[in-house]
Backbone bond lengths (Angstrom), bond angles and torsions (degrees), N, CA, C in turn:
res aa  C-N    CA-C-N  psi(-1)  N-CA   C-N-CA  omega(-1)  CA-C   N-CA-C  phi
1 M - - - 1.463 - - 1.520 109.95 -
2 G 1.331 116.94 122.56 1.442 120.56 173.65 1.521 109.78 -90.45
3 I 1.328 116.28 128.87 1.466 120.55 -178.00 1.518 109.58 -117.28
4 K 1.306 116.07 129.02 1.456 122.11 175.44 1.519 108.29 -112.61
5 F 1.335 115.84 110.38 1.458 121.20 176.49 1.523 109.32 -93.07
6 I 1.312 116.43 133.22 1.465 121.70 175.50 1.520 107.37 -127.56
7 N 1.320 115.82 110.66 1.461 120.02 179.33 1.522 110.54 -93.42
8 V 1.308 115.57 125.55 1.464 121.58 173.25 1.518 106.04 -118.04
9 N 1.302 116.17 112.31 1.459 122.03 -174.69 1.525 111.06 -56.73
10 C 1.328 116.21 131.87 1.463 118.79 175.70 1.521 108.04 -95.66
11 V 1.302 116.44 114.40 1.457 122.35 -178.29 1.519 108.63 -96.77
12 E 1.318 116.17 113.31 1.458 120.53 -178.43 1.527 108.79 -91.05
13 G 1.331 115.14 68.20 1.457 120.92 -177.25 1.511 112.81 -112.11
14 K 1.330 114.98 -165.79 1.462 120.56 -176.03 1.526 112.49 -90.08
15 K 1.333 116.96 -15.83 1.458 120.42 -177.69 1.534 110.56 -101.94
16 T 1.318 115.00 154.12 1.458 120.21 176.84 1.527 109.68 -71.82
17 D 1.315 116.43 129.17 1.465 122.99 -179.91 1.526 107.49 -121.85
18 L 1.322 117.00 111.88 1.462 121.38 -172.59 1.528 113.94 -97.70
19 R 1.315 117.92 11.81 1.467 119.79 -178.27 1.528 112.06 -60.95
20 Q 1.311 117.05 -41.69 1.462 119.44 179.87 1.522 111.12 -69.07
21 A 1.325 116.19 -42.22 1.469 120.14 178.97 1.523 110.69 -59.13
22 R 1.326 116.78 -42.87 1.465 120.92 179.92 1.521 111.49 -69.34
23 A 1.326 116.19 -34.99 1.468 120.10 -179.15 1.525 111.77 -63.80
24 V 1.327 117.17 -31.58 1.468 120.95 179.34 1.522 110.28 -58.92
25 L 1.333 116.86 -47.19 1.464 121.01 -178.29 1.525 111.99 -78.22
26 R 1.319 117.11 -31.92 1.467 120.21 -177.50 1.530 111.47 -71.67
27 H 1.315 117.21 -43.48 1.467 120.54 -172.47 1.527 113.70 -98.72
28 R 1.320 118.04 -15.13 1.466 122.44 179.09 1.538 110.45 44.84
29 P 1.322 116.81 63.76 1.465 120.61 -173.08 1.521 113.23 -72.35
30 D 1.315 114.49 161.73 1.463 121.09 171.55 1.526 110.65 -86.18
31 V 1.332 114.85 -32.37 1.462 121.28 -176.65 1.524 109.19 -137.57
32 I 1.327 115.67 141.75 1.461 121.87 170.23 1.521 107.56 -124.46
33 V 1.326 116.88 131.82 1.464 120.30 173.33 1.520 108.32 -110.64
34 L 1.318 115.22 132.01 1.458 122.15 -174.20 1.522 111.43 -113.69
35 E 1.315 115.45 145.08 1.464 121.50 176.02 1.534 109.11 -83.69
36 Y 1.326 113.98 59.13 1.461 122.19 175.89 1.530 107.61 -111.68
37 P 1.326 117.92 148.69 1.466 119.83 177.15 1.524 112.09 -58.08
38 N 1.314 114.90 144.48 1.463 121.34 176.84 1.526 107.92 -129.97
39 N 1.318 116.46 118.91 1.465 120.72 -174.42 1.524 113.92 -101.66
40 G 1.322 116.91 4.25 1.455 120.04 -179.36 1.513 112.82 -100.18
41 K 1.316 115.53 174.91 1.460 121.10 178.34 1.523 111.77 -77.44
42 I 1.319 116.01 -20.76 1.459 121.04 174.74 1.524 107.86 -125.73
43 P 1.328 118.84 161.18 1.466 120.51 -179.26 1.526 111.83 -58.60
44 F 1.316 115.54 136.62 1.458 120.75 177.59 1.521 108.93 -78.58
45 R 1.338 115.94 127.37 1.458 120.10 176.86 1.522 108.23 -89.27
46 A 1.306 115.91 111.64 1.467 121.35 -175.78 1.522 109.85 -87.44
47 E 1.314 116.64 115.57 1.460 121.06 179.70 1.524 111.88 -81.25
48 K 1.331 116.59 -25.45 1.460 120.83 -179.20 1.520 109.25 -153.80
49 A 1.313 115.60 171.01 1.458 120.63 -178.40 1.524 110.36 -62.35
50 P 1.328 117.70 137.50 1.466 120.37 179.29 1.527 111.70 -72.19
51 K 1.324 116.99 114.86 1.468 121.12 -176.31 1.522 112.21 -60.63
52 E 1.319 116.30 -37.55 1.461 120.44 -177.77 1.527 111.06 -60.06
53 L 1.325 116.17 -39.68 1.461 120.65 -178.81 1.512 111.92 -65.50
54 F 1.331 116.74 -34.92 1.457 120.86 -171.73 1.527 113.95 -93.17
55 K 1.316 117.06 17.22 1.460 119.74 175.22 1.527 109.98 -67.18
56 E 1.327 115.59 152.03 1.467 121.32 -175.05 1.527 111.97 -56.34
57 K 1.319 116.85 -39.27 1.473 119.94 -178.53 1.530 111.12 -62.85
58 N 1.325 116.46 -34.83 1.458 119.99 179.27 1.520 111.63 -74.04
59 I 1.323 116.55 -36.45 1.466 120.52 179.11 1.525 110.54 -63.39
60 K 1.326 117.21 -36.73 1.468 120.56 177.96 1.520 110.75 -66.87
61 F 1.334 116.02 -37.14 1.459 121.48 -178.32 1.523 111.47 -79.84
62 M 1.342 115.97 -34.65 1.463 121.88 -177.10 1.531 109.29 -129.97
63 P 1.338 118.45 81.79 1.474 121.73 -175.40 1.522 114.63 -57.34
64 W 1.330 117.34 -24.48 1.472 120.69 -179.52 1.522 112.46 -61.94
65 I 1.328 116.85 -16.13 1.466 120.17 179.67 1.527 110.90 -60.00
66 K 1.343 117.04 -29.79 1.468 120.20 178.60 1.528 110.78 -58.05
67 S 1.321 116.35 -36.44 1.466 120.41 177.91 1.523 110.60 -65.10
68 D 1.327 115.77 -39.47 1.462 120.20 -179.48 1.523 112.18 -68.62
69 I 1.317 117.03 -31.22 1.466 120.13 177.63 1.527 110.05 -59.78
70 V 1.327 116.54 -43.72 1.469 120.90 178.65 1.524 110.08 -67.23
71 M 1.318 116.38 -39.84 1.467 120.15 178.16 1.521 110.94 -58.92
72 W 1.319 117.45 -45.37 1.465 121.33 -179.98 1.524 111.67 -66.22
73 K 1.308 117.39 -34.24 1.469 119.96 175.81 1.524 110.51 -62.10
74 N 1.327 116.37 -39.88 1.464 119.98 179.67 1.531 111.72 -71.96
75 I 1.326 117.10 -32.92 1.468 120.01 174.35 1.523 109.78 -62.92
76 R 1.327 116.21 -44.96 1.467 120.50 178.76 1.524 110.98 -63.03
77 R 1.320 115.36 -39.55 1.469 120.60 178.65 1.525 110.58 -62.50
78 L 1.325 116.87 -41.75 1.462 121.42 -179.84 1.527 110.75 -66.22
79 K 1.326 116.32 -40.77 1.470 120.02 178.71 1.527 111.30 -64.32
80 K 1.324 116.13 -40.23 1.464 120.14 -179.53 1.521 111.76 -64.80
81 S 1.336 115.88 -25.60 1.465 119.60 178.82 1.527 112.02 -77.54
82 G 1.343 116.36 -5.48 1.459 120.76 179.64 1.517 114.87 100.69
83 H 1.326 116.81 1.27 1.466 120.43 -178.90 1.528 109.87 -81.99
84 E 1.320 116.36 128.29 1.460 120.53 178.43 1.526 109.97 -80.88
85 I 1.313 115.27 129.46 1.455 120.25 -178.19 1.522 109.06 -146.63
86 S 1.319 116.34 135.20 1.464 122.15 178.22 1.521 108.58 -112.63
87 V 1.319 116.15 129.56 1.461 122.27 -178.11 1.529 108.42 -116.24
88 Y 1.331 116.18 125.66 1.459 120.54 -176.44 1.528 111.33 -125.14
89 T 1.324 115.02 145.22 1.467 121.08 171.50 1.526 107.61 -94.84
90 V 1.333 117.79 132.14 1.468 119.14 -170.48 1.528 114.75 -128.26
91 D 1.320 118.47 -0.14 1.466 119.64 -179.05 1.527 110.01 -73.93
92 G 1.316 116.49 179.62 1.451 120.99 178.32 1.517 112.33 -71.65
93 P 1.328 117.52 178.12 1.457 121.50 178.18 1.530 112.24 -61.87
94 S 1.314 115.91 159.51 1.467 121.82 -173.92 1.522 112.88 -58.40
95 D 1.333 117.37 -39.07 1.467 118.38 -177.58 1.522 111.58 -65.28
96 L 1.331 116.66 -35.66 1.462 120.80 178.62 1.519 111.32 -73.08
97 V 1.319 116.71 -49.10 1.469 121.01 179.98 1.522 110.25 -61.65
98 G 1.334 116.59 -37.47 1.458 121.08 -178.26 1.510 114.30 -63.72
99 Q 1.324 117.81 -17.52 1.460 119.94 178.08 1.521 111.67 -62.95
100 F 1.315 116.79 -28.16 1.467 119.23 177.33 1.517 110.51 -62.41
101 F 1.326 116.01 -44.76 1.456 120.10 -177.87 1.523 111.71 -75.25
102 M 1.322 116.74 -31.87 1.456 120.77 -177.27 1.530 112.42 -75.16
103 V 1.327 116.05 -37.00 1.461 119.63 -168.50 1.522 113.90 -125.54
104 W 1.342 116.45 -43.46 1.445 119.66 -160.00 1.518 115.81 -94.92
105 R 1.294 119.24 -23.84 1.470 119.82 -168.82 1.528 112.71 -60.80
106 H 1.322 117.73 -27.93 1.462 120.26 -179.72 1.532 111.99 -87.80
107 M 1.317 117.04 -4.83 1.463 121.12 -179.92 1.522 112.53 -96.55
108 Y 1.317 117.72 -16.87 1.458 121.17 -175.47 1.528 109.24 -71.65
109 P 1.356 121.98 138.56 1.474 126.07 6.25 1.526 115.35 -91.39
110 C 1.351 117.70 -1.02 1.466 117.92 -178.16 1.524 111.86 -62.45
111 A 1.336 116.83 -20.57 1.466 120.37 178.30 1.520 111.84 -61.91
112 L 1.326 117.61 -22.50 1.464 120.79 -179.13 1.525 111.85 -61.59
113 E 1.339 116.83 -21.35 1.457 121.06 178.93 1.524 111.73 -95.09
114 N 1.322 116.42 10.50 1.462 122.43 -179.29 1.532 108.66 -108.37
115 W 1.315 117.17 121.27 1.471 119.64 -176.44 1.523 111.98 -60.63
116 L 1.343 116.86 -29.94 1.457 119.32 -178.65 1.525 111.27 -69.73
117 W 1.327 116.25 -29.82 1.471 119.75 173.54 1.524 109.62 -59.35
118 W 1.323 115.80 -44.25 1.462 120.10 -178.28 1.522 112.22 -70.27
119 V 1.316 117.54 -25.01 1.464 120.04 172.12 1.519 109.47 -63.21
120 Q 1.330 115.84 -45.42 1.463 119.45 178.90 1.524 110.91 -60.96
121 I 1.329 116.55 -46.01 1.466 120.72 179.87 1.529 110.23 -61.49
122 Y 1.314 116.46 -45.89 1.466 120.83 179.76 1.523 111.47 -59.27
123 L 1.325 116.66 -46.68 1.465 120.33 -178.38 1.523 111.42 -62.95
124 R 1.314 116.34 -46.26 1.468 119.38 179.04 1.521 110.97 -61.43
125 E 1.312 116.59 -41.20 1.463 119.54 -177.01 1.522 112.46 -73.50
126 Q 1.317 117.60 -23.98 1.463 119.29 171.88 1.527 110.49 -66.01
127 Y 1.328 116.28 -39.81 1.470 119.57 175.29 1.530 110.45 -66.18
128 M 1.336 116.77 -44.15 1.464 119.95 178.42 1.523 110.69 -58.08
129 L 1.324 116.07 -44.84 1.467 121.26 -179.82 1.525 110.77 -60.00
130 R 1.323 116.32 -48.96 1.468 120.41 -179.98 1.525 111.07 -58.90
131 N 1.329 115.69 -44.56 1.464 119.94 -177.02 1.523 112.14 -68.83
132 I 1.327 117.09 -40.06 1.462 120.17 179.77 1.528 110.44 -67.76
133 R 1.313 117.33 -39.13 1.466 119.62 175.98 1.527 110.91 -61.38
134 W 1.323 116.39 -40.91 1.469 120.30 178.25 1.522 110.41 -61.69
135 I 1.325 116.24 -43.24 1.471 121.20 -179.42 1.523 110.73 -62.78
136 L 1.322 116.99 -45.15 1.465 120.62 -179.79 1.524 111.15 -62.62
137 K 1.326 116.75 -38.33 1.467 120.31 176.78 1.523 110.55 -66.63
138 K 1.325 116.01 -40.18 1.464 121.69 -179.87 1.524 111.21 -60.48
139 H 1.330 116.67 -36.16 1.464 121.47 -174.46 1.535 112.12 -108.10
140 K 1.323 117.63 23.23 1.462 120.51 -174.44 1.525 113.37 -66.02
141 S 1.322 117.02 -21.44 1.470 119.42 -179.23 1.528 112.73 -81.19
142 K 1.328 116.49 -10.27 1.462 120.93 -178.30 1.525 110.27 -78.85
143 K 1.324 116.38 125.97 1.458 120.46 176.34 1.523 109.84 -80.88
144 N 1.328 115.39 139.71 1.466 121.19 177.30 1.527 111.44 53.73
145 L 1.322 114.95 54.51 1.462 122.10 -179.32 1.526 110.64 -68.68
146 T 1.326 116.51 127.52 1.466 121.79 176.00 1.521 108.90 -107.48
147 V 1.335 115.40 121.47 1.460 121.44 -176.97 1.524 109.28 -118.77
148 L 1.318 116.14 118.40 1.460 120.56 172.18 1.523 108.06 -86.97
149 V 1.306 115.99 122.07 1.461 121.74 -177.63 1.521 108.20 -104.01
150 F 1.319 115.77 102.21 1.462 120.46 -179.13 1.528 109.42 -97.64
151 L 1.322 114.38 65.02 1.456 122.94 173.95 1.513 108.26 -117.04
152 Q 1.324 116.61 155.47 1.453 118.59 171.31 1.526 108.12 -57.92
153 S 1.310 115.93 142.05 1.462 120.19 -169.78 1.524 112.70 -59.49
154 F 1.332 118.00 -33.85 1.464 118.07 -179.75 1.530 110.63 -68.57
155 H 1.337 117.53 -34.84 1.461 119.64 174.58 1.530 110.01 -61.42
156 W 1.323 116.41 -44.52 1.458 119.73 -176.86 1.524 111.44 -65.43
157 E 1.327 117.65 -37.56 1.463 120.08 176.35 1.525 110.22 -60.62
158 H 1.317 116.29 -42.11 1.465 120.14 178.94 1.532 111.23 -66.58
159 I 1.328 116.72 -41.46 1.462 120.62 -179.25 1.529 110.61 -63.89
160 K 1.319 117.05 -40.18 1.470 119.78 177.65 1.526 110.45 -60.81
161 F 1.329 115.71 -40.03 1.463 119.69 175.75 1.527 110.50 -60.70
162 L 1.318 117.42 -46.25 1.462 121.27 -178.66 1.527 112.12 -67.11
163 L 1.328 117.07 -33.96 1.467 120.77 178.46 1.528 112.40 -66.90
164 S 1.332 116.36 -17.21 1.467 120.38 177.96 1.530 112.00 -79.93
165 N 1.345 116.15 1.47 1.471 122.85 177.34 1.531 113.46 59.48
166 P 1.337 117.44 53.85 1.461 119.96 176.57 1.532 110.52 -71.19
167 G 1.314 116.51 160.20 1.459 120.76 177.37 1.519 112.03 -75.87
168 K 1.337 116.14 171.25 1.467 121.15 -177.50 1.525 112.08 -60.65
169 R 1.325 117.10 -39.10 1.465 120.23 -179.26 1.519 111.51 -64.44
170 K 1.329 116.09 -41.50 1.463 119.76 179.07 1.525 110.91 -66.14
171 I 1.317 116.45 -39.43 1.468 120.13 178.85 1.524 110.13 -64.47
172 W 1.314 116.53 -43.94 1.469 119.68 178.85 1.530 110.61 -59.81
173 K 1.310 116.21 -48.02 1.462 120.15 -179.69 1.517 111.29 -61.95
174 Y 1.314 117.22 -38.60 1.467 122.82 -177.76 1.523 111.19 -62.27
175 Y 1.318 116.29 -43.62 1.464 119.95 -175.62 1.533 113.36 -93.96
176 F 1.313 117.51 -38.80 1.463 120.11 -167.58 1.522 114.43 -125.60
177 G 1.317 117.54 4.83 1.452 120.76 -172.74 1.515 115.41 -59.70
178 K 1.332 117.92 -27.03 1.468 119.63 -175.65 1.525 113.36 -87.51
179 F 1.325 117.35 -1.17 1.461 120.15 -176.72 1.529 110.04 -104.59
180 S 1.335 116.24 104.66 1.463 121.10 -175.59 1.526 112.77 -72.23
181 E 1.334 116.98 -19.03 1.464 119.80 -175.80 1.528 113.70 -80.13
182 I 1.326 116.92 -7.36 1.461 119.53 178.96 1.521 110.27 -126.40
183 N 1.322 115.30 154.02 1.459 122.22 174.92 1.529 107.59 -149.53
184 P 1.332 117.89 170.37 1.468 119.55 -176.86 1.530 114.14 -59.07
185 E 1.343 116.69 -23.73 1.462 119.99 -177.84 1.529 112.83 -82.35
186 N 1.337 117.95 -32.73 1.472 118.91 -173.85 1.522 114.70 -106.23
187 I 1.325 117.64 -7.40 1.461 118.58 -170.85 1.529 112.70 -65.58
188 A 1.315 118.33 -36.48 1.470 119.85 -177.94 1.523 111.32 -61.35
189 E 1.325 117.15 -44.97 1.466 120.41 179.96 1.519 111.53 -67.15
190 K 1.323 116.69 -36.09 1.462 119.90 178.22 1.530 110.81 -66.35
191 I 1.324 116.34 -40.68 1.465 119.82 176.94 1.524 109.75 -63.12
192 K 1.319 116.95 -42.91 1.468 121.89 -179.15 1.522 111.35 -57.25
193 K 1.315 117.21 -38.44 1.462 121.66 -179.60 1.524 112.24 -72.83
194 E 1.337 116.72 -28.01 1.461 120.83 -171.86 1.525 114.15 -95.26
195 N 1.342 117.43 -37.63 1.466 118.67 -170.75 1.532 110.16 -155.92
196 E 1.321 116.31 113.25 1.468 121.09 -177.02 1.528 112.24 -64.64
197 I 1.329 115.94 -38.18 1.469 119.39 -178.60 1.520 110.66 -67.08
198 F 1.325 116.39 -45.54 1.461 119.16 177.30 1.529 110.37 -58.97
199 Y 1.328 116.16 -41.95 1.470 120.00 -177.96 1.523 111.02 -64.54
200 K 1.322 116.34 -39.98 1.465 120.03 178.74 1.524 110.95 -58.07
201 H 1.332 116.56 -43.15 1.464 120.07 -178.58 1.528 111.76 -79.25
202 W 1.318 117.36 -28.61 1.463 120.14 177.35 1.523 110.87 -64.08
203 K 1.324 117.17 -35.59 1.465 121.61 -177.60 1.523 112.39 -71.96
204 K 1.325 118.05 -20.91 1.464 120.52 -175.96 1.529 111.38 -68.95
């Protein structure tokens, strides 16, 4: 199976960004992976745009949703033309993803120097990795599979690293190597003291 990954960075900003919407029609993908929460054991296959996400109250809070509305219109347009396309949500569960909005969004970019920030990133990307692997297995019979990866580019860089099957030591160094206050032996207890949700997902 030949796989062509095309990453189009999802910018969660205040302005409408149509790069992803245009990429749908330009590349006519077989699969799209979205940085949307996924609460199931396997990736959720989204047949249509989630109405709950596109409510007016959410658009005011998250203006980038306007970009996604156009993207979903183009997905529907492609399906109506007869093109088969599977759309999956691959991020972590809602409670984990929601920690960004609850706690972290006002700390960025200084959060990058906080080891607990990297715990959140690591946990979310472990879910992304699991879900993307499941998707690739699901579509392994497809020749010349084209996958549009609608993740923020830094997530995709990390996922590519994880897809290369690095060892535990390399993974630790990649995510946590610069933080002298944590190590593989003490990190679980430190997470437990700081954030119950992170600890719940760390134990899985």
